[in-house]
N, CA, C and O of each residue as an XYZ file, in Angstrom:
272
protein
N     145.150     69.980    -35.373
C     145.915     68.759    -35.447
C     145.240     67.671    -34.642
O     144.463     67.946    -33.727
N     145.537     66.463    -34.982
C     144.923     65.332    -34.323
C     145.791     64.873    -33.156
O     146.953     64.513    -33.346
N     145.229     64.884    -31.946
C     145.977     64.527    -30.748
C     146.326     63.057    -30.700
O     147.247     62.666    -29.982
N     145.613     62.237    -31.444
C     145.861     60.800    -31.374
C     147.211     60.413    -31.968
O     147.662     59.282    -31.788
N     147.853     61.325    -32.666
C     149.165     60.983    -33.220
C     150.212     60.843    -32.119
O     151.239     60.197    -32.330
N     149.978     61.424    -30.967
C     150.945     61.367    -29.879
C     150.831     60.098    -29.053
O     151.824     59.640    -28.488
N     149.660     59.534    -28.974
C     149.464     58.379    -28.100
C     148.529     57.398    -28.779
O     147.470     57.770    -29.284
N     148.921     56.192    -28.783
C     148.091     55.114    -29.316
C     147.754     54.192    -28.146
O     148.639     53.560    -27.570
N     146.503     54.121    -27.811
C     146.093     53.308    -26.675
C     145.715     51.922    -27.175
O     144.850     51.773    -28.039
N     146.367     50.923    -26.625
C     146.051     49.549    -26.969
C     145.058     49.016    -25.948
O     144.997     49.498    -24.817
N     144.292     48.033    -26.351
C     143.250     47.482    -25.479
C     143.821     46.987    -24.150
O     143.257     47.277    -23.094
N     144.915     46.256    -24.184
C     145.436     45.659    -22.958
C     146.813     46.217    -22.610
O     147.788     45.475    -22.491
N     146.872     47.519    -22.452
C     148.109     48.166    -22.065
C     148.043     48.415    -20.563
O     147.366     49.343    -20.119
N     148.729     47.607    -19.787
C     148.617     47.748    -18.331
C     149.225     49.061    -17.841
O     150.226     49.537    -18.376
N     148.617     49.618    -16.841
C     149.133     50.845    -16.219
C     149.996     50.438    -15.035
O     149.491     49.940    -14.029
N     151.272     50.649    -15.160
C     152.209     50.240    -14.109
C     152.768     51.426    -13.338
O     153.474     51.238    -12.347
N     152.467     52.628    -13.770
C     153.024     53.827    -13.140
C     151.955     54.524    -12.314
O     150.852     54.802    -12.785
N     152.312     54.793    -11.084
C     151.371     55.401    -10.157
C     151.637     56.890    -10.032
O     152.783     57.339    -10.043
N     150.556     57.642     -9.913
C     150.640     59.077     -9.707
C     149.695     59.430     -8.573
O     148.517     59.078     -8.614
N     150.191     60.110     -7.580
C     149.350     60.538     -6.463
C     149.156     62.044     -6.529
O     150.076     62.790     -6.863
N     147.955     62.473     -6.208
C     147.630     63.891     -6.237
C     146.971     64.254     -4.914
O     146.077     63.552     -4.442
N     147.409     65.334     -4.334
C     146.812     65.827     -3.095
C     145.904     67.001     -3.439
O     146.287     67.886     -4.203
N     144.698     67.006     -2.871
C     143.744     68.086     -3.082
C     143.417     68.733     -1.742
O     143.392     68.067     -0.708
N     143.167     70.036     -1.772
C     142.680     70.662     -0.543
C     141.177     70.388     -0.441
O     140.588     69.788     -1.340
N     140.566     70.827      0.649
C     139.154     70.496      0.893
C     138.228     71.045     -0.186
O     137.301     70.354     -0.609
N     138.461     72.266     -0.634
C     137.569     72.848     -1.639
C     137.747     72.173     -3.004
O     136.774     71.998     -3.738
N     138.968     71.800     -3.343
C     139.197     71.078     -4.597
C     138.525     69.711     -4.562
O     137.936     69.276     -5.551
N     138.616     69.045     -3.430
C     137.978     67.735     -3.283
C     136.457     67.847     -3.405
O     135.819     67.032     -4.071
N     135.889     68.855     -2.762
C     134.433     69.069     -2.864
C     134.021     69.357     -4.304
O     133.004     68.854     -4.780
N     134.822     70.173     -4.992
C     134.510     70.503     -6.384
C     134.551     69.244     -7.254
O     133.664     69.035     -8.081
N     135.560     68.419     -7.075
C     135.657     67.178     -7.840
C     134.489     66.245     -7.522
O     133.886     65.668     -8.427
N     134.176     66.102     -6.249
C     133.048     65.251     -5.837
C     131.739     65.760     -6.420
O     130.943     64.975     -6.934
N     131.509     67.064     -6.346
C     130.273     67.642     -6.891
C     130.187     67.448     -8.398
O     129.123     67.120     -8.923
N     131.295     67.647     -9.091
C     131.313     67.473    -10.543
C     130.984     66.030    -10.909
O     130.160     65.776    -11.787
N     131.631     65.093    -10.232
C     131.397     63.672    -10.524
C     129.957     63.277    -10.217
O     129.363     62.479    -10.943
N     129.401     63.823     -9.160
C     128.014     63.526     -8.812
C     127.064     64.130     -9.843
O     126.129     63.468    -10.294
N     127.306     65.387    -10.215
C     126.428     66.090    -11.156
C     126.412     65.420    -12.527
O     125.355     65.295    -13.146
N     127.582     64.990    -13.003
C     127.693     64.415    -14.340
C     127.761     62.890    -14.320
O     128.112     62.262    -15.320
N     127.426     62.311    -13.190
C     127.324     60.852    -13.037
C     128.598     60.130    -13.501
O     128.541     59.171    -14.270
N     129.724     60.607    -13.022
C     131.003     59.992    -13.353
C     131.259     58.891    -12.337
O     131.406     59.150    -11.143
N     131.310     57.666    -12.828
C     131.470     56.500    -11.963
C     132.937     56.231    -11.625
O     133.251     55.781    -10.522
N     133.824     56.503    -12.563
C     135.234     56.178    -12.402
C     136.055     57.475    -12.372
O     136.421     58.022    -13.412
N     136.330     57.947    -11.159
C     137.059     59.213    -11.014
C     138.478     59.128    -11.546
O     138.981     60.082    -12.139
N     139.120     57.997    -11.338
C     140.493     57.821    -11.807
C     140.558     57.972    -13.328
O     141.425     58.672    -13.850
N     139.648     57.321    -14.027
C     139.599     57.418    -15.485
C     139.301     58.853    -15.916
O     139.899     59.356    -16.868
N     138.386     59.501    -15.222
C     138.026     60.882    -15.550
C     139.230     61.814    -15.397
O     139.511     62.611    -16.292
N     139.933     61.722    -14.283
C     141.089     62.593    -14.030
C     142.193     62.300    -15.042
O     142.810     63.221    -15.576
N     142.440     61.025    -15.303
C     143.477     60.641    -16.264
C     143.156     61.183    -17.659
O     144.020     61.775    -18.305
N     141.938     60.988    -18.121
C     141.558     61.453    -19.458
C     141.575     62.977    -19.555
O     141.987     63.531    -20.574
N     141.133     63.648    -18.504
C     141.120     65.111    -18.499
C     142.541     65.663    -18.532
O     142.830     66.611    -19.262
N     143.411     65.073    -17.749
C     144.813     65.487    -17.718
C     145.484     65.268    -19.071
O     146.141     66.167    -19.596
N     145.318     64.080    -19.629
C     145.961     63.764    -20.901
C     145.400     64.610    -22.037
O     146.136     64.988    -22.948
N     144.111     64.909    -21.994
C     143.506     65.752    -23.025
C     144.147     67.140    -23.011
O     144.425     67.704    -24.069
N     144.380     67.685    -21.834
C     145.006     69.003    -21.720
C     146.460     68.959    -22.187
O     146.917     69.864    -22.885
N     147.175     67.923    -21.808
C     148.577     67.782    -22.221
C     148.686     67.676    -23.739
O     149.511     68.352    -24.354
N     147.858     66.831    -24.337
C     147.905     66.660    -25.791
C     147.495     67.930    -26.521
O     148.033     68.246    -27.583
N     146.545     68.654    -25.950
C     146.128     69.927    -26.544
C     147.292     70.920    -26.544
O     147.511     71.621    -27.533
N     148.033     70.981    -25.447
C     149.188     71.879    -25.383
C     150.280     71.443    -26.354
O     150.929     72.284    -26.976
N     150.486     70.130    -26.488
C     151.451     69.641    -27.480
C     151.060     70.103    -28.877
O     151.903     70.564    -29.646
N     149.782     69.976    -29.198
C     149.310     70.411    -30.517
C     149.538     71.900    -30.725
O     149.948     72.319    -31.807
N     149.278     72.695    -29.709
C     149.451     74.149    -29.832
C     150.924     74.550    -29.918
O     151.259     75.558    -30.540
N     151.795     73.769    -29.297
C     153.221     74.097    -29.279
C     153.975     73.576    -30.490
O     155.106     73.993    -30.740
N     153.375     72.686    -31.232
C     154.095     72.095    -32.349
C     154.304     73.136    -33.454
O     153.437     73.976    -33.694
N     155.437     73.076    -34.110
C     155.718     74.046    -35.169
C     154.775     73.830    -36.360
O     154.387     72.705    -36.676
N     154.430     74.923    -36.995
C     153.578     74.839    -38.184
C     154.330     75.447    -39.360
O     155.198     76.303    -39.188
N     153.995     75.006    -40.507
C     154.665     75.474    -41.705
C     154.267     76.918    -42.045
O     155.116     77.741    -42.387
N     152.964     77.209    -41.945
C     152.463     78.545    -42.272
C     151.758     79.123    -41.067
O     150.683     78.662    -40.686
N     152.353     80.118    -40.477
C     151.719     80.791    -39.322
C     151.297     82.172    -39.665
O     150.750     82.878    -38.818
């Protein structure tokens, strides 16, 4: 299924909702190393996209199907 059916991103859709996440030292190091290794400039965008991709994937897997 196509995940884009759940969310339509408009060019100028302001983000007004804040989400804070606490990481322990090893999680922070892992995130820093990953961003450095893969040259990720915008960590906020990376975390947001990764989170939403997982959520949409689970929605797709949980949705009822006609033929199972």
